[in-house]
C-alpha positions in Angstrom: -10.7 -5.1 -13.0 -11.2 -9.0 -12.6 -8.9 -11.0 -10.4 -7.8 -12.8 -14.1 -6.8 -9.4 -15.4 -4.9 -8.5 -12.3 -3.0 -11.5 -12.2 -2.4 -10.8 -16.1 -0.9 -7.7 -15.2 1.2 -9.3 -12.3 2.8 -11.0 -14.8 3.2 -8.5 -17.4 4.8 -5.8 -15.4 6.9 -6.0 -12.7 5.4 -3.3 -10.6 2.1 -2.8 -11.7 0.3 0.5 -11.6 -3.5 0.9 -10.8 -5.0 3.4 -13.2 -8.1 2.1 -12.9 -8.2 3.5 -9.3 -8.1 7.0 -10.3 -8.7 9.3 -7.0 -7.5 13.1 -7.2 -6.9 14.4 -3.2 -9.0 17.6 -2.9 -7.7 20.2 -0.3 -10.2 21.0 2.5 -10.0 23.8 4.8 -12.0 22.5 7.9 -11.8 23.4 11.4 -12.9 21.4 14.5 -12.7 23.0 17.7 -12.9 19.7 20.2 -13.6 20.4 23.6 -10.5 21.2 25.7 -12.5 19.4 29.2 -12.6 16.0 27.1 -8.9 15.9 25.6 -8.4 13.3 28.5 -11.4 11.2 28.0 -13.2 11.7 24.5 -12.5 8.0 23.4 -15.3 5.8 24.5 -13.2 3.0 25.5 -11.7 5.1 28.3 -8.9 7.4 29.2 -5.9 4.5 28.1 -7.1 4.6 24.7 -8.1 7.9 24.6 -4.2 8.7 25.5 -3.2 5.9 22.8 -4.9 8.2 20.3 -3.6 11.7 21.6 0.0 10.1 21.6 -0.7 9.4 18.0 -1.8 13.4 17.5 1.5 14.5 18.8 3.6 12.5 16.2 1.6 14.4 13.2 2.9 18.0 13.0 6.6 17.1 12.8 5.6 13.7 10.8 3.5 16.0 8.4 6.0 18.4 7.8 8.4 15.5 6.8 5.8 14.4 4.3 5.6 17.8 2.7 9.1 18.7 2.4 9.9 15.0 0.7 7.1 15.5 -1.4 8.0 18.9 -2.8 11.7 18.5 -3.0 10.5 16.2 -6.1 7.7 18.1 -7.3 9.0 20.1 -10.0 10.7 16.9 -11.3 7.1 15.0 -11.8 6.4 14.5 -15.5 2.7 14.2 -15.2 0.5 17.2 -14.7 -2.4 15.2 -13.0 0.4 13.8 -10.4 1.6 17.1 -9.7 -1.8 18.6 -9.5 -2.2 15.7 -7.0 1.1 16.6 -5.2 -0.1 19.8 -4.8 -3.1 18.7 -3.2 -1.1 16.3 -1.1 0.8 19.2 0.6 -2.5 21.2 1.2 -4.3 18.2 2.7 -1.1 17.5 5.1 -0.4 21.2 6.2 -4.7 21.6 7.3 -3.8 17.9 9.2 -0.9 19.9 10.9 -2.6 23.0 11.6 -5.8 21.3 13.4 -3.3 18.8 15.3 -1.3 21.3 16.6 -4.6 23.3 18.2 -6.0 19.5 19.4 -2.0 19.3 20.9 -2.1 22.3 22.7 -5.5 21.0 24.0 -3.2 18.6 26.0 -0.6 20.7 27.1 -3.3 23.2 28.6 -4.7 20.0 30.4 -0.9 19.4 32.4 0.3 16.8 29.6 3.6 16.6 28.2 2.4 17.6 24.9 5.2 20.3 24.0 8.3 18.0 25.4 6.8 15.0 23.0 6.4 17.3 20.3 9.9 18.8 20.4 11.2 15.5 20.8 9.4 14.3 17.6 11.0 17.3 15.7 14.5 16.7 16.7 14.2 13.1 15.5 13.1 13.4 12.4 15.3 16.4 11.5 18.4 14.4 12.8 17.4 11.8 10.3 16.7 13.9 7.5 20.5 15.6 7.9 21.8 12.2 8.2 20.6 10.9 5.0 20.7 11.2 1.3 17.8 13.2 -1.2 15.5 10.3 -1.9 15.4 8.9 2.0 12.9 10.8 3.4 10.3 10.3 0.3 11.1 6.7 0.7 10.2 7.1 4.5 7.1 9.0 3.6 5.6 6.4 1.6 6.4 3.8 4.6 4.9 6.4 6.9 1.6 6.8 4.5 1.1 3.0 4.8 0.6 3.0 8.2 -1.5 6.2 8.3 -3.8 4.7 5.4 -3.9 1.6 7.1 -4.8 3.2 10.0 -7.4 5.4 8.5 -8.9 2.4 6.9 -9.2 0.8 10.1 -11.4 3.9 11.5 -13.6 4.0 8.6 -14.2 0.5 7.7 -14.8 -0.7 11.4 -16.6 2.2 12.9 -17.1 0.4 16.2 -13.4 1.5 17.0 -14.8 5.1 17.0 -18.4 5.1 17.5 -19.9 6.5 20.7 -16.9 8.8 21.0 -16.9 12.3 21.7 -18.3 13.7 18.2 -15.9 16.6 17.7 -12.8 14.6 18.0 -14.4 11.5 16.4 -15.3 13.8 13.5 -11.7 15.1 13.1 -10.3 11.7 13.4 -12.3 10.5 10.7 -11.6 13.6 8.6 -8.0 12.9 9.1 -8.5 9.2 8.1 -10.6 9.7 5.1 -8.0 11.9 3.5 -5.1 9.6 4.5 -6.9 7.2 2.1 -7.2 9.6 -0.6 -4.0 10.6 -0.9 -2.7 7.3 -0.1 -0.9 6.8 -3.3 0.6 10.0 -4.2 3.9 10.1 -2.5 4.4 6.4 -3.7 3.9 7.6 -7.3 6.3 10.7 -7.2 8.8 8.2 -5.8 7.9 5.9 -8.7 7.9 8.7 -11.5 11.0 10.6 -10.3 13.2 8.2 -9.1 12.3 4.9 -10.6 10.8 1.5 -10.4 12.6 -2.3 -9.8 15.2 -3.5 -7.3 16.0 -0.1 -6.1 12.3 0.9 -5.5 11.9 -2.0 -3.8 14.9 -2.1 -1.5 15.1 1.4 -0.6 11.4 1.6 0.5 11.8 -2.0 2.4 14.7 -0.1 4.0 12.4 2.8 4.7 9.5 0.7 6.2 11.8 -1.7 8.4 13.4 1.6 9.8 10.3 3.6 10.4 8.7 0.6 12.4 11.6 0.1 14.4 11.2 3.8 15.5 7.1 4.5 15.2 5.9 1.7 17.7 8.8 2.2 20.3 8.4 6.1 19.8 4.4 5.9 20.2 4.3 3.7 23.4 6.9 5.4 25.0 4.5 9.1 24.2 1.5 6.8 25.5 3.1 5.8 28.9 4.5 9.1 29.4 0.8 10.6 28.4 -0.9 7.8 30.8 1.6 8.3 33.6 0.4 12.0 33.3 -3.3 11.5 32.9 -5.4 10.8 36.5 -7.8 8.8 35.1 -5.1 6.4 33.6 -3.2 6.4 36.9 -6.8 5.4 38.6 -7.2 2.8 36.1 -3.9 1.3 37.1 -3.0 -1.8 35.1 -6.6 -2.5 34.0 -6.3 0.5 31.2 -3.2 -1.1 29.7 -4.8 -4.2 29.6 -8.0 -2.7 27.8 -5.8 -0.7 25.2 -4.2 -4.0 24.2 -7.5 -5.6 23.8 -8.3 -2.5 21.5 -5.4 -3.1 19.3 -4.9 -6.4 19.3 -8.5 -8.4 20.5 -11.2 -6.5 19.8 -11.9 -4.7 17.9 -8.2 -5.2 16.7 -7.1 -1.8 15.8 -3.0 -3.2 14.7 -4.2 -6.8 14.5 -6.7 -6.2 11.7 -4.1 -4.2 9.7 -1.3 -7.0 9.6 -2.3 -8.4 6.5 -2.3 -5.2 4.5 0.9 -4.2 6.6 3.0 -7.2 5.0 1.9 -6.1 1.3 4.0 -3.5 1.1 7.2 -5.7 1.0 5.6 -7.4 -2.5 8.0 -6.3 -5.5 4.7 -5.7 -6.7 3.6 -3.1 -4.3 1.0 -0.5 -5.2 -1.1 1.5 -2.6 -4.3 1.3 -4.7 -3.9 -3.1 -4.7 -5.9 -2.5 -1.8 -9.0 -0.6 -3.5 -10.6 1.1 -0.4 -11.8 4.2 -2.6 -15.4 3.1 -1.8 -14.8 4.6 2.0 -14.2 8.0 0.8 -18.0 8.3 0.1 -18.8 9.8 3.2 -16.2 12.6 2.7 -18.9 15.2 1.6 -21.2 14.2 4.2 -18.5 14.4 6.9 -17.4 18.1 5.5 -21.2 19.2 5.9 -21.0 18.3 9.4 -17.9 19.9 10.3 -18.5 23.0 8.7 -22.2 22.9 10.5 -20.8 22.1 14.0 -17.9 24.6 13.6 -20.5 27.3 13.0 -22.6 26.2 15.8 -19.3 26.7 18.3 -17.6 29.5 16.9 
């Protein structure tokens, strides 16, 4: 769609759909078996960036359960059969991510890192939020957090230097997760729009959810990173230099967080839709990655 056509669409519809991007998620049953002896130093940028990525992994099992429950609670109300099919695939993908990250997180616990303690904290926090909110709020929170995961996935795929040179099984697992986050990034949003609606409530509720999610996500993630780094002998040896290296990875070069800020801000537009950032071209490597993952699993297993 040309820029003029997009502008015209924006003028004629308050919250434009992006029908020109037609991506149907697919559940893939992949296993990764990353090596246990590399759990604390698998990232090429060293132990601190490794523990930052590990800390992020600790948020996934509980977070993905929330996403699954939020979409499932509306699945029977979805009027569009294609979107219902996409919602089922979304649930299947998140279940696979959760399974693989539970195994990955166990490697941390086995290495003496506080994985189970931090995982329990996440489950308890999300359970408290769910129990104290109205029915549509978990779905609005899912939209917000899916925007984060899709942007992070986009960063890892668009800028291969962020992961290239890291231990290959860990890198492959993160790329798989990133690809599927991009692939299903609009599903929760579309379910919200079809089942709850568009317009002022949509904008207000999802903006509130993003503000709340951001206020919780970063302090929790950085607290987890700090506790993981304190428990890791390699990070303790690095001292303050390790934290500076992580800050450079996030905000300097390659700029994992810095580079996603403009797209992050687009979420607060009244006319936002996840596929307005059309990065479906990144999905071209999915088939090759699936083949590589299956071959690596057959070799290891």
